N, CA, C and O atoms as a GROMACS GRO file, in nm:
protein
  416
    1MET      N    1   8.464  10.044  10.745
    1MET     CA    2   8.482  10.161  10.662
    1MET      C    3   8.535  10.117  10.525
    1MET      O    4   8.635  10.046  10.517
    2GLN      N    5   8.469  10.159  10.422
    2GLN     CA    6   8.503  10.120  10.285
    2GLN      C    7   8.600  10.222  10.224
    2GLN      O    8   8.577  10.342  10.233
    3MET      N    9   8.705  10.174  10.162
    3MET     CA   10   8.801  10.264  10.096
    3MET      C   11   8.765  10.275   9.949
    3MET      O   12   8.723  10.178   9.886
    4ASN      N   13   8.782  10.395   9.895
    4ASN     CA   14   8.757  10.410   9.752
    4ASN      C   15   8.884  10.377   9.674
    4ASN      O   16   8.989  10.351   9.733
    5ASN      N   17   8.873  10.378   9.543
    5ASN     CA   18   8.985  10.338   9.457
    5ASN      C   19   9.105  10.430   9.470
    5ASN      O   20   9.219  10.385   9.462
    6ASP      N   21   9.081  10.560   9.490
    6ASP     CA   22   9.193  10.654   9.504
    6ASP      C   23   9.277  10.623   9.628
    6ASP      O   24   9.400  10.627   9.623
    7GLU      N   25   9.211  10.591   9.737
    7GLU     CA   26   9.284  10.557   9.860
    7GLU      C   27   9.360  10.427   9.844
    7GLU      O   28   9.474  10.415   9.888
    8LYS      N   29   9.296  10.329   9.782
    8LYS     CA   30   9.364  10.201   9.758
    8LYS      C   31   9.484  10.220   9.668
    8LYS      O   32   9.590  10.161   9.691
    9GLN      N   33   9.469  10.303   9.566
    9GLN     CA   34   9.579  10.330   9.473
    9GLN      C   35   9.694  10.399   9.545
    9GLN      O   36   9.811  10.367   9.524
   10ARG      N   37   9.660  10.496   9.631
   10ARG     CA   38   9.763  10.569   9.706
   10ARG      C   39   9.838  10.476   9.800
   10ARG      O   40   9.960  10.485   9.811
   11ILE      N   41   9.767  10.387   9.869
   11ILE     CA   42   9.830  10.292   9.960
   11ILE      C   43   9.918  10.194   9.884
   11ILE      O   44  10.028  10.162   9.929
   12ALA      N   45   9.870  10.148   9.768
   12ALA     CA   46   9.949  10.055   9.686
   12ALA      C   47  10.077  10.122   9.637
   12ALA      O   48  10.184  10.061   9.639
   13LYS      N   49  10.067  10.248   9.593
   13LYS     CA   50  10.187  10.320   9.547
   13LYS      C   51  10.287  10.338   9.660
   13LYS      O   52  10.408  10.326   9.640
   14LYS      N   53  10.236  10.366   9.780
   14LYS     CA   54  10.324  10.383   9.895
   14LYS      C   55  10.398  10.253   9.927
   14LYS      O   56  10.517  10.255   9.956
   15LYS      N   57  10.326  10.140   9.922
   15LYS     CA   58  10.390  10.011   9.949
   15LYS      C   59  10.495   9.977   9.844
   15LYS      O   60  10.603   9.928   9.877
   16VAL      N   61  10.463  10.004   9.717
   16VAL     CA   62  10.559   9.976   9.609
   16VAL      C   63  10.682  10.064   9.624
   16VAL      O   64  10.794  10.018   9.604
   17ARG      N   65  10.662  10.190   9.660
   17ARG     CA   66  10.776  10.281   9.678
   17ARG      C   67  10.865  10.234   9.794
   17ARG      O   68  10.988  10.236   9.782
   18ARG      N   69  10.804  10.192   9.906
   18ARG     CA   70  10.881  10.143  10.019
   18ARG      C   71  10.960  10.017   9.983
   18ARG      O   72  11.075  10.001  10.023
   19LEU      N   73  10.897   9.928   9.907
   19LEU     CA   74  10.964   9.806   9.864
   19LEU      C   75  11.080   9.838   9.770
   19LEU      O   76  11.188   9.778   9.781
   20LYS      N   77  11.058   9.931   9.678
   20LYS     CA   78  11.163   9.972   9.584
   20LYS      C   79  11.282  10.033   9.659
   20LYS      O   80  11.397  10.003   9.628
   21LEU      N   81  11.254  10.119   9.756
   21LEU     CA   82  11.361  10.180   9.834
   21LEU      C   83  11.438  10.076   9.914
   21LEU      O   84  11.560  10.086   9.930
   22PHE      N   85  11.367   9.975   9.966
   22PHE     CA   86  11.436   9.869  10.038
   22PHE      C   87  11.531   9.792   9.946
   22PHE      O   88  11.644   9.763   9.985
   23TYR      N   89  11.485   9.759   9.826
   23TYR     CA   90  11.572   9.686   9.733
   23TYR      C   91  11.693   9.770   9.690
   23TYR      O   92  11.802   9.716   9.672
   24ILE      N   93  11.674   9.900   9.674
   24ILE     CA   94  11.788   9.988   9.644
   24ILE      C   95  11.885   9.990   9.762
   24ILE      O   96  12.006   9.982   9.744
   25HIS      N   97  11.831   9.999   9.883
   25HIS     CA   98  11.913   9.997  10.004
   25HIS      C   99  11.989   9.865  10.015
   25HIS      O  100  12.108   9.864  10.049
   26LEU      N  101  11.922   9.754   9.985
   26LEU     CA  102  11.985   9.622   9.991
   26LEU      C  103  12.097   9.609   9.888
   26LEU      O  104  12.202   9.553   9.917
   27ALA      N  105  12.074   9.661   9.767
   27ALA     CA  106  12.178   9.656   9.664
   27ALA      C  107  12.300   9.737   9.706
   27ALA      O  108  12.414   9.692   9.689
   28GLY      N  109  12.278   9.856   9.759
   28GLY     CA  110  12.389   9.938   9.808
   28GLY      C  111  12.463   9.871   9.922
   28GLY      O  112  12.585   9.879   9.932
   29TYR      N  113  12.388   9.804  10.010
   29TYR     CA  114  12.448   9.731  10.122
   29TYR      C  115  12.538   9.619  10.070
   29TYR      O  116  12.648   9.601  10.121
   30ILE      N  117  12.492   9.546   9.972
   30ILE     CA  118  12.572   9.434   9.919
   30ILE      C  119  12.699   9.486   9.853
   30ILE      O  120  12.807   9.429   9.873
   31VAL      N  121  12.688   9.593   9.776
   31VAL     CA  122  12.807   9.651   9.711
   31VAL      C  123  12.907   9.699   9.816
   31VAL      O  124  13.026   9.670   9.806
   32MET      N  125  12.858   9.772   9.915
   32MET     CA  126  12.950   9.823  10.017
   32MET      C  127  13.006   9.711  10.104
   32MET      O  128  13.119   9.721  10.150
   33LEU      N  129  12.929   9.607  10.126
   33LEU     CA  130  12.979   9.493  10.203
   33LEU      C  131  13.096   9.426  10.130
   33LEU      O  132  13.196   9.389  10.191
   34VAL      N  133  13.082   9.413   9.999
   34VAL     CA  134  13.191   9.355   9.920
   34VAL      C  135  13.314   9.445   9.925
   34VAL      O  136  13.426   9.397   9.946
   35LEU      N  137  13.295   9.576   9.908
   35LEU     CA  138  13.408   9.668   9.910
   35LEU      C  139  13.475   9.674  10.047
   35LEU      O  140  13.598   9.675  10.056
   36LEU      N  141  13.397   9.679  10.154
   36LEU     CA  142  13.456   9.682  10.287
   36LEU      C  143  13.526   9.551  10.321
   36LEU      O  144  13.629   9.551  10.388
   37SER      N  145  13.470   9.440  10.275
   37SER     CA  146  13.536   9.312  10.298
   37SER      C  147  13.669   9.305  10.224
   37SER      O  148  13.767   9.254  10.278
   38TYR      N  149  13.673   9.356  10.103
   38TYR     CA  150  13.798   9.361  10.029
   38TYR      C  151  13.898   9.453  10.099
   38TYR      O  152  14.018   9.423  10.105
   39ASN      N  153  13.849   9.563  10.152
   39ASN     CA  154  13.935   9.656  10.224
   39ASN      C  155  13.994   9.588  10.348
   39ASN      O  156  14.110   9.613  10.383
   40LEU      N  157  13.917   9.505  10.416
   40LEU     CA  158  13.970   9.431  10.532
   40LEU      C  159  14.083   9.338  10.489
   40LEU      O  160  14.178   9.315  10.564
   41TYR      N  161  14.073   9.285  10.368
   41TYR     CA  162  14.172   9.190  10.318
   41TYR      C  163  14.304   9.260  10.282
   41TYR      O  164  14.411   9.206  10.306
   42ILE      N  165  14.294   9.381  10.223
   42ILE     CA  166  14.416   9.444  10.170
   42ILE      C  167  14.480   9.545  10.264
   42ILE      O  168  14.590   9.592  10.236
   43VAL      N  169  14.415   9.580  10.374
   43VAL     CA  170  14.467   9.688  10.459
   43VAL      C  171  14.600   9.648  10.522
   43VAL      O  172  14.618   9.536  10.570
   44GLU      N  173  14.693   9.745  10.521
   44GLU     CA  174  14.824   9.727  10.583
   44GLU      C  175  14.866   9.861  10.642
   44GLU      O  176  14.805   9.964  10.614
   45GLY      N  177  14.967   9.859  10.721
   45GLY     CA  178  15.022   9.984  10.774
   45GLY      C  179  15.000   9.999  10.923
   45GLY      O  180  14.945   9.911  10.989
   46PRO      N  181  15.045  10.113  10.975
   46PRO     CA  182  15.040  10.134  11.121
   46PRO      C  183  14.896  10.151  11.174
   46PRO      O  184  14.872  10.130  11.293
   47TYR      N  185  14.804  10.189  11.090
   47TYR     CA  186  14.666  10.212  11.134
   47TYR      C  187  14.573  10.097  11.097
   47TYR      O  188  14.452  10.114  11.088
   48LYS      N  189  14.632   9.981  11.077
   48LYS     CA  190  14.556   9.864  11.034
   48LYS      C  191  14.443   9.830  11.131
   48LYS      O  192  14.330   9.808  11.088
   49ASN      N  193  14.472   9.827  11.261
   49ASN     CA  194  14.370   9.792  11.360
   49ASN      C  195  14.256   9.894  11.364
   49ASN      O  196  14.139   9.857  11.380
   50ASN      N  197  14.290  10.022  11.349
   50ASN     CA  198  14.187  10.126  11.348
   50ASN      C  199  14.096  10.113  11.226
   50ASN      O  200  13.974  10.127  11.237
   51ILE      N  201  14.156  10.087  11.112
   51ILE     CA  202  14.078  10.074  10.990
   51ILE      C  203  13.988   9.950  10.996
   51ILE      O  204  13.873   9.954  10.954
   52ILE      N  205  14.042   9.842  11.048
   52ILE     CA  206  13.962   9.719  11.061
   52ILE      C  207  13.845   9.743  11.157
   52ILE      O  208  13.733   9.700  11.130
   53SER      N  209  13.871   9.809  11.267
   53SER     CA  210  13.764   9.838  11.364
   53SER      C  211  13.656   9.926  11.302
   53SER      O  212  13.537   9.901  11.322
   54LEU      N  213  13.697  10.026  11.229
   54LEU     CA  214  13.601  10.115  11.163
   54LEU      C  215  13.517  10.038  11.061
   54LEU      O  216  13.395  10.051  11.057
   55ASN      N  217  13.582   9.958  10.979
   55ASN     CA  218  13.510   9.880  10.878
   55ASN      C  219  13.412   9.782  10.941
   55ASN      O  220  13.299   9.769  10.895
   56LEU      N  221  13.455   9.713  11.046
   56LEU     CA  222  13.366   9.619  11.112
   56LEU      C  223  13.249   9.690  11.179
   56LEU      O  224  13.137   9.639  11.180
   57SER      N  225  13.274   9.808  11.235
   57SER     CA  226  13.166   9.887  11.296
   57SER      C  227  13.063   9.928  11.190
   57SER      O  228  12.942   9.921  11.214
   58ILE      N  229  13.110   9.970  11.075
   58ILE     CA  230  13.020  10.009  10.966
   58ILE      C  231  12.939   9.888  10.920
   58ILE      O  232  12.818   9.899  10.898
   59ILE      N  233  13.003   9.774  10.905
   59ILE     CA  234  12.934   9.653  10.861
   59ILE      C  235  12.826   9.613  10.961
   59ILE      O  236  12.714   9.582  10.921
   60VAL      N  237  12.859   9.613  11.089
   60VAL     CA  238  12.761   9.574  11.192
   60VAL      C  239  12.645   9.673  11.196
   60VAL      O  240  12.529   9.633  11.200
   61ALA      N  241  12.675   9.802  11.197
   61ALA     CA  242  12.569   9.904  11.205
   61ALA      C  243  12.478   9.896  11.083
   61ALA      O  244  12.356   9.901  11.097
   62TRP      N  245  12.536   9.885  10.964
   62TRP     CA  246  12.455   9.880  10.842
   62TRP      C  247  12.372   9.752  10.837
   62TRP      O  248  12.261   9.753  10.785
   63THR      N  249  12.425   9.644  10.888
   63THR     CA  250  12.348   9.519  10.894
   63THR      C  251  12.226   9.536  10.984
   63THR      O  252  12.117   9.489  10.951
   64VAL      N  253  12.244   9.602  11.096
   64VAL     CA  254  12.131   9.628  11.186
   64VAL      C  255  12.029   9.718  11.116
   64VAL      O  256  11.909   9.690  11.122
   65PHE      N  257  12.075   9.823  11.050
   65PHE     CA  258  11.983   9.914  10.982
   65PHE      C  259  11.908   9.847  10.868
   65PHE      O  260  11.790   9.872  10.850
   66ILE      N  261  11.976   9.761  10.792
   66ILE     CA  262  11.908   9.692  10.682
   66ILE      C  263  11.806   9.593  10.739
   66ILE      O  264  11.700   9.572  10.679
   67GLY      N  265  11.836   9.534  10.852
   67GLY     CA  266  11.740   9.445  10.917
   67GLY      C  267  11.616   9.519  10.964
   67GLY      O  268  11.504   9.472  10.945
   68ILE      N  269  11.636   9.636  11.024
   68ILE     CA  270  11.522   9.718  11.069
   68ILE      C  271  11.441   9.764  10.949
   68ILE      O  272  11.318   9.762  10.953
   69HIS      N  273  11.508   9.807  10.844
   69HIS     CA  274  11.439   9.852  10.723
   69HIS      C  275  11.357   9.739  10.662
   69HIS      O  276  11.242   9.758  10.623
   70GLY      N  277  11.417   9.622  10.655
   70GLY     CA  278  11.344   9.506  10.602
   70GLY      C  279  11.225   9.469  10.688
   70GLY      O  280  11.120   9.433  10.635
   71PHE      N  281  11.241   9.478  10.819
   71PHE     CA  282  11.129   9.447  10.908
   71PHE      C  283  11.015   9.545  10.886
   71PHE      O  284  10.898   9.505  10.884
   72LYS      N  285  11.047   9.674  10.870
   72LYS     CA  286  10.942   9.774  10.848
   72LYS      C  287  10.869   9.749  10.716
   72LYS      O  288  10.747   9.765  10.708
   73VAL      N  289  10.943   9.711  10.613
   73VAL     CA  290  10.882   9.690  10.482
   73VAL      C  291  10.798   9.564  10.480
   73VAL      O  292  10.689   9.563  10.424
   74PHE      N  293  10.847   9.456  10.540
   74PHE     CA  294  10.781   9.326  10.530
   74PHE      C  295  10.699   9.289  10.654
   74PHE      O  296  10.658   9.174  10.667
   75LYS      N  297  10.674   9.382  10.745
   75LYS     CA  298  10.604   9.350  10.869
   75LYS      C  299  10.460   9.305  10.846
   75LYS      O  300  10.407   9.226  10.925
   76ASP      N  301  10.397   9.353  10.741
   76ASP     CA  302  10.258   9.314  10.715
   76ASP      C  303  10.247   9.177  10.649
   76ASP      O  304  10.141   9.115  10.651
   77ARG      N  305  10.354   9.131  10.593
   77ARG     CA  306  10.352   9.002  10.524
   77ARG      C  307  10.392   8.892  10.622
   77ARG      O  308  10.493   8.902  10.691
   78THR      N  309  10.310   8.790  10.626
   78THR     CA  310  10.343   8.677  10.712
   78THR      C  311  10.386   8.560  10.625
   78THR      O  312  10.336   8.542  10.514
   79LEU      N  313  10.476   8.483  10.676
   79LEU     CA  314  10.528   8.370  10.600
   79LEU      C  315  10.424   8.260  10.588
   79LEU      O  316  10.406   8.203  10.480
   80PHE      N  317  10.356   8.231  10.697
   80PHE     CA  318  10.255   8.125  10.697
   80PHE      C  319  10.120   8.186  10.732
   80PHE      O  320  10.078   8.183  10.848
   81ASN      N  321  10.051   8.242  10.632
   81ASN     CA  322   9.922   8.302  10.660
   81ASN      C  323   9.811   8.198  10.658
   81ASN      O  324   9.836   8.081  10.630
   82LYS      N  325   9.689   8.240  10.687
   82LYS     CA  326   9.576   8.148  10.697
   82LYS      C  327   9.549   8.079  10.564
   82LYS      O  328   9.516   7.960  10.562
   83ASN      N  329   9.563   8.150  10.454
   83ASN     CA  330   9.538   8.093  10.322
   83ASN      C  331   9.634   7.977  10.294
   83ASN      O  332   9.593   7.872  10.245
   84TRP      N  333   9.761   7.997  10.328
   84TRP     CA  334   9.861   7.891  10.310
   84TRP      C  335   9.827   7.772  10.397
   84TRP      O  336   9.836   7.657  10.354
   85GLU      N  337   9.788   7.799  10.521
   85GLU     CA  338   9.755   7.693  10.615
   85GLU      C  339   9.636   7.610  10.565
   85GLU      O  340   9.638   7.487  10.572
   86ASN      N  341   9.533   7.678  10.515
   86ASN     CA  342   9.415   7.607  10.463
   86ASN      C  343   9.449   7.521  10.342
   86ASN      O  344   9.399   7.409  10.329
   87LYS      N  345   9.534   7.572  10.254
   87LYS     CA  346   9.575   7.494  10.136
   87LYS      C  347   9.649   7.366  10.178
   87LYS      O  348   9.624   7.259  10.124
   88LYS      N  349   9.738   7.380  10.276
   88LYS     CA  350   9.814   7.263  10.322
   88LYS      C  351   9.723   7.161  10.390
   88LYS      O  352   9.741   7.041  10.372
   89LEU      N  353   9.626   7.208  10.467
   89LEU     CA  354   9.532   7.116  10.532
   89LEU      C  355   9.454   7.036  10.428
   89LEU      O  356   9.436   6.915  10.442
   90LYS      N  357   9.407   7.105  10.324
   90LYS     CA  358   9.332   7.036  10.218
   90LYS      C  359   9.422   6.936  10.145
   90LYS      O  360   9.379   6.824  10.115
   91LYS      N  361   9.545   6.975  10.118
   91LYS     CA  362   9.638   6.888  10.048
   91LYS      C  363   9.665   6.761  10.128
   91LYS      O  364   9.661   6.651  10.073
   92PHE      N  365   9.693   6.777  10.257
   92PHE     CA  366   9.723   6.661  10.340
   92PHE      C  367   9.600   6.572  10.360
   92PHE      O  368   9.611   6.450  10.369
   93ALA      N  369   9.483   6.634  10.366
   93ALA     CA  370   9.360   6.556  10.379
   93ALA      C  371   9.337   6.472  10.253
   93ALA      O  372   9.295   6.357  10.262
   94GLN      N  373   9.364   6.530  10.136
   94GLN     CA  374   9.349   6.457  10.010
   94GLN      C  375   9.451   6.344  10.001
   94GLN      O  376   9.419   6.234   9.955
   95GLU      N  377   9.572   6.370  10.044
   95GLU     CA  378   9.675   6.265  10.043
   95GLU      C  379   9.636   6.151  10.135
   95GLU      O  380   9.658   6.034  10.103
   96GLU      N  381   9.580   6.184  10.250
   96GLU     CA  382   9.537   6.083  10.346
   96GLU      C  383   9.425   5.998  10.287
   96GLU      O  384   9.425   5.876  10.303
   97GLU      N  385   9.329   6.060  10.218
   97GLU     CA  386   9.220   5.986  10.154
   97GLU      C  387   9.273   5.894  10.046
   97GLU      O  388   9.231   5.778  10.038
   98THR      N  389   9.364   5.943   9.965
   98THR     CA  390   9.421   5.863   9.857
   98THR      C  391   9.497   5.744   9.914
   98THR      O  392   9.489   5.634   9.860
   99GLU      N  393   9.570   5.766  10.021
   99GLU     CA  394   9.648   5.660  10.082
   99GLU      C  395   9.556   5.552  10.140
   99GLU      O  396   9.586   5.433  10.128
  100LYS      N  397   9.446   5.591  10.201
  100LYS     CA  398   9.352   5.492  10.257
  100LYS      C  399   9.284   5.412  10.147
  100LYS      O  400   9.268   5.291  10.162
  101LYS      N  401   9.246   5.474  10.039
  101LYS     CA  402   9.181   5.406   9.928
  101LYS      C  403   9.277   5.308   9.863
  101LYS      O  404   9.237   5.201   9.817
  102MET      N  405   9.402   5.345   9.859
  102MET     CA  406   9.501   5.262   9.793
  102MET      C  407   9.519   5.130   9.866
  102MET      O  408   9.541   5.027   9.801
  103TRP      N  409   9.511   5.129   9.997
  103TRP     CA  410   9.533   5.009  10.076
  103TRP      C  411   9.407   4.928  10.098
  103TRP      O  412   9.416   4.812  10.137
  104GLU      N  413   9.290   4.986  10.075
  104GLU     CA  414   9.166   4.913  10.099
  104GLU      C  415   9.123   4.831   9.981
  104GLU      O  416   9.019   4.764   9.986
   0.00000   0.00000   0.00000
């Protein structure tokens, strides 16, 4: 089934929007991680253990959520796709040829 340009454009916009939202989520996560970590450092008083537990729970939960969000955004992208594999095979084959010629 062939897609027309409007459908391709709509899909591309959707992917860009999802990626943009992930980066905004990641930036907010980093800022809050710094603030919560600082809060763990300065907390004192009778409720110290409760506050530390709450902060650690938030950090763990948000880390899981950011991981799930990242997986959803980047699930279609593979680290080592076929194109990369073919390029490396050609590169190593050329290096092998050069090495054999050099010694002969």
